[in-house]
MIGU-998142 format. One line per field, with one value per residue (C-alpha): residue in one letter; x, y, z. Coordinates in steps of 0.25 Angstrom, whole numbers, plus 5000, padded with zeros to 4 digits. Layout:
<atoms>
code <- c(A,...)
u <- c(X,...)
v <- c(Y,...)
w <- c(Z,...)
</atoms>
This chain:
<atoms>
code <- c(M,A,P,T,D,S,P,A,T,P,R,H,L,A,V,D,L,G,E,R,S,Y,P,I,L,I,G,S,G,L,L,G,E,G,S,P,L,A,D,Y,L,A,G,R,Q,A,L,V,V,T,N,E,T,V,A,P,L,F,G,D,A,T,T,R,A,L,T,D,A,S,L,D,T,V,V,L,P,D,G,E,R,Y,K,E,L,T,T,L,D,Q,V,Y,D,R,L,L,A,D,A,F,D,R,S,C,T,L,I,A,L,G,G,G,V,V,G,D,M,A,G,F,A,A,A,T,Y,Q,R,G,V,A,Y,I,Q,V,P,T,T,L,L,A,M,V,D,S,S,V,G,G,K,T,G,V,N,H,A,R,G,K,N,M,I,G,A,F,H,Q,P,R,C,V,I,A,D,P,D,L,L,A,T,L,P,D,R,E,L,R,A,G,I,A,E,V,I,K,Y,G,L,L,G,D,Y,A,F,F,A,W,L,E,Q,N,M,A,A,L,L,A,R,D,P,A,T,L,A,E,V,I,E,R,S,C,R,N,K,A,A,I,V,A,A,D,E,R,E,A,G,Q,R,A,L,L,N,L,G,H,T,F,A,H,A,I,E,T,A,T,G,Y,S,S,W,L,H,G,E,A,V,A,A,G,L,C,M,A,G,H,T,S,W,Q,C,G,W,L,S,D,N,D,R,A,R,I,D,S,L,I,A,A,A,G,L,P,T,A,P,P,A,L,E,P,Q,R,W,R,E,L,M,G,I,D,K,K,A,K,D,G,R,I,R,L,I,L,L,R,A,L,G,D,A,V,V,T,E,D,F,P,D,E,A,L,A,A,T,L,N,G,F)
u <- c(5002,4994,4992,5002,4998,4997,4994,5003,4997,4988,4986,4973,4965,4950,4939,4932,4917,4910,4902,4907,4922,4932,4946,4956,4967,4980,4990,4998,4991,4977,4972,4981,4980,4974,4966,4957,4947,4937,4936,4928,4917,4903,4898,4902,4899,4909,4910,4923,4922,4934,4938,4944,4958,4959,4951,4963,4973,4966,4953,4959,4966,4952,4945,4955,4953,4938,4938,4927,4918,4907,4914,4912,4919,4914,4925,4922,4929,4940,4940,4934,4924,4918,4914,4900,4886,4886,4899,4894,4882,4891,4894,4879,4876,4887,4881,4867,4871,4878,4867,4877,4870,4871,4882,4891,4904,4910,4925,4930,4943,4949,4952,4943,4933,4930,4930,4920,4911,4911,4909,4897,4891,4893,4886,4874,4872,4860,4862,4876,4885,4900,4912,4927,4938,4950,4957,4967,4972,4979,4968,4957,4967,4969,4956,4943,4943,4941,4929,4917,4915,4909,4902,4903,4905,4895,4898,4895,4903,4913,4908,4894,4887,4891,4890,4898,4900,4911,4919,4921,4936,4947,4958,4970,4981,4993,4997,4986,4992,5004,4996,4990,4994,5003,4992,4982,4992,4995,4980,4979,4990,4981,4972,4983,4988,4974,4975,4988,4982,4968,4973,4986,4998,5008,5003,5004,5019,5022,5017,5026,5037,5032,5026,5037,5036,5020,5021,5032,5021,5030,5022,5024,5021,5008,5004,5006,4999,4987,4986,4988,4977,4967,4970,4967,4954,4949,4950,4942,4931,4930,4927,4918,4912,4903,4910,4902,4915,4929,4929,4927,4942,4945,4940,4952,4954,4942,4933,4943,4946,4932,4930,4942,4936,4922,4928,4937,4926,4933,4942,4956,4959,4960,4953,4967,4972,4960,4962,4976,4973,4961,4971,4980,4967,4963,4977,4976,4963,4968,4980,4971,4963,4976,4976,4988,5002,5009,5018,5006,4999,5012,5014,5001,5003,5017,5013,5002,5012,5022,5011,5010,4996,4990,4991,4980,4967,4962,4958,4943,4936,4934,4919,4920,4928,4917,4906,4913,4917,4903,4899,4906,4901,4907,4900,4890,4878,4885,4898,4911,4918,4933,4943,4954,4967,4970,4984,4990,4984,4972,4960,4946,4933,4928,4919,4924,4935,4937,4931,4943,4952,4945,4943,4958,4961,4951,4956,4971,4969)
v <- c(5169,5160,5145,5136,5132,5117,5110,5100,5088,5093,5088,5082,5081,5077,5082,5069,5073,5062,5067,5081,5077,5086,5087,5098,5100,5107,5110,5121,5125,5120,5133,5133,5125,5111,5116,5105,5116,5114,5099,5102,5111,5105,5111,5121,5134,5139,5152,5156,5164,5172,5185,5198,5194,5180,5182,5189,5179,5166,5169,5166,5153,5148,5153,5145,5133,5133,5136,5126,5132,5142,5151,5164,5171,5180,5188,5192,5202,5197,5196,5189,5201,5197,5183,5186,5184,5197,5193,5179,5185,5188,5173,5170,5182,5176,5162,5167,5177,5166,5156,5146,5133,5121,5115,5127,5128,5139,5141,5147,5154,5161,5160,5156,5168,5164,5149,5151,5160,5152,5140,5146,5151,5137,5131,5140,5143,5135,5127,5122,5122,5117,5125,5123,5130,5136,5142,5153,5156,5147,5148,5143,5132,5126,5128,5136,5129,5115,5110,5117,5128,5140,5153,5167,5176,5185,5197,5190,5177,5171,5160,5159,5158,5146,5131,5119,5116,5108,5112,5103,5104,5113,5117,5123,5129,5134,5142,5152,5155,5163,5175,5174,5185,5181,5185,5176,5165,5166,5166,5153,5147,5149,5139,5129,5131,5127,5113,5110,5115,5108,5094,5093,5096,5091,5101,5112,5108,5107,5122,5126,5121,5126,5139,5147,5139,5141,5156,5156,5148,5136,5128,5114,5120,5127,5114,5106,5116,5116,5101,5098,5109,5104,5089,5093,5101,5090,5080,5088,5092,5078,5073,5085,5092,5101,5105,5096,5093,5091,5102,5113,5110,5118,5130,5130,5145,5149,5153,5164,5167,5169,5178,5187,5188,5192,5202,5208,5208,5198,5209,5210,5196,5185,5172,5165,5176,5175,5159,5161,5169,5160,5148,5155,5158,5144,5140,5149,5144,5130,5134,5140,5127,5120,5112,5119,5121,5134,5129,5124,5138,5145,5136,5140,5154,5153,5146,5156,5167,5160,5160,5175,5175,5182,5174,5183,5189,5203,5209,5205,5206,5192,5193,5197,5185,5176,5183,5181,5166,5163,5165,5153,5140,5132,5138,5129,5133,5146,5141,5144,5131,5132,5124,5122,5114,5103,5102,5107,5099,5095,5104,5102,5109,5113,5122,5115,5125,5133,5147,5153,5148,5155,5167,5167,5167,5178,5187,5183,5187)
w <- c(4982,4973,4976,4969,4955,4958,4972,4978,4984,4995,5009,5010,5023,5025,5034,5037,5038,5031,5019,5022,5022,5014,5011,5015,5005,5009,4999,4991,4978,4981,4976,4963,4950,4952,4964,4969,4973,4962,4966,4978,4972,4974,4961,4950,4958,4968,4976,4981,4994,4998,5003,4998,5003,4998,4984,4977,4982,4979,4972,4958,4962,4967,4955,4946,4955,4952,4937,4934,4944,4943,4953,4960,4972,4984,4990,5005,5014,5022,5037,5049,5051,5038,5042,5044,5037,5030,5022,5020,5013,5001,4999,4999,4989,4979,4980,4978,4967,4959,4961,4968,4971,4981,4973,4974,4982,4990,4991,5004,4999,5011,5026,5037,5036,5021,5024,5035,5027,5014,5022,5029,5016,5010,5022,5021,5006,5001,5014,5011,4999,4997,5000,5000,5009,5002,5015,5012,5027,5036,5046,5036,5031,5045,5051,5046,5032,5038,5046,5040,5050,5043,5047,5050,5062,5070,5077,5090,5087,5078,5069,5075,5062,5054,5049,5048,5033,5028,5015,5003,5005,5010,5001,5009,5000,5009,4997,5000,5013,5006,5006,5020,5029,5041,5051,5044,5044,5059,5062,5055,5063,5076,5071,5068,5082,5087,5080,5088,5101,5100,5096,5089,5099,5089,5079,5090,5093,5078,5077,5088,5079,5066,5068,5061,5049,5049,5050,5039,5030,5028,5017,5024,5038,5032,5026,5038,5047,5037,5036,5051,5055,5045,5049,5064,5060,5050,5061,5071,5061,5056,5071,5074,5062,5069,5082,5091,5099,5095,5084,5094,5097,5085,5092,5101,5104,5096,5107,5111,5097,5093,5104,5100,5086,5090,5100,5089,5078,5070,5065,5072,5075,5065,5069,5070,5079,5088,5088,5092,5104,5107,5108,5118,5126,5125,5130,5141,5146,5145,5153,5163,5164,5168,5155,5148,5154,5154,5143,5134,5135,5132,5119,5114,5116,5110,5097,5095,5097,5087,5077,5078,5084,5096,5109,5116,5112,5112,5126,5130,5143,5149,5148,5133,5131,5137,5129,5116,5120,5123,5109,5104,5097,5108,5119,5126,5135,5137,5141,5134,5129,5125,5118,5128,5129,5138,5132,5119,5108,5117,5116,5123,5121,5135,5143,5156,5159,5171,5169,5176,5165,5154,5163,5165,5150,5147,5158,5155,5140)
</atoms>
């Protein structure tokens, strides 16, 4: 399904970072006729970074939105397993072959993998050029396109090579989700549930009531989910751009999730599926700490299940869990730090949890 011909009045949010502030535009038709995409170019040169799945769907619409630019496109292979330095070299090759200068702009047209890689290329090409996020998956619209985290994976650890580099804008067009496979949609919902758990209990309760409409891709529900998720993330990023404290809350469930992805070679589990299992494991550990009631823990598992997402990880030995979780950006002085829940909607970053609580979770799953 192509973007609508003319955009309706978009919802407009801001990520407030002083001179690095930028808008998040949310609305149907934002990649159609009258698209604001060209308004955010730093200069005339633009490189669209996309993948082999997205390019046939939305490449032409993006090109039409940039008719006055000196434009080229690089099409990467699709999949988390390609989020690594060898693939990234294709972007640098194109930038250098076409003599892109420091006034160029990279357009990240795709999901979280494309966004992270294009952003990292922008952060490092000539020590930093502009880029724009045009997310095409729910996960990217609600999470990875916002906040300036860029990077690639290493065989030994997820997202361990990267940089903070904020985009000039984020353009989220829900029309692009019409072609998204159901599995990818569900994967994005895991990140949506995360926002409710970590600091917006009212949103969590709203999701319990509206999950069926979200899975059915009701336009009003999708728009509300994207805006509310982006609003939550923008507030946290504005308060802690480089994850010195509060921003780490956004990694709720992710220490477990990244271990799952590394253990499975970034191949069989989507990131959002791993996050879903990770949320359940964080809930279980919080329950083992005595912070969540039986009912609270059951509500987490029930909402994850209602979204059609996994509530348990693949089988790993407890020692292997600990090895993988130790390779984590939040680890401090060799100690695993987790984001746990003191209540639904109340998360905390802590290394002060009983080891037996974590052990019970790793053994139990």
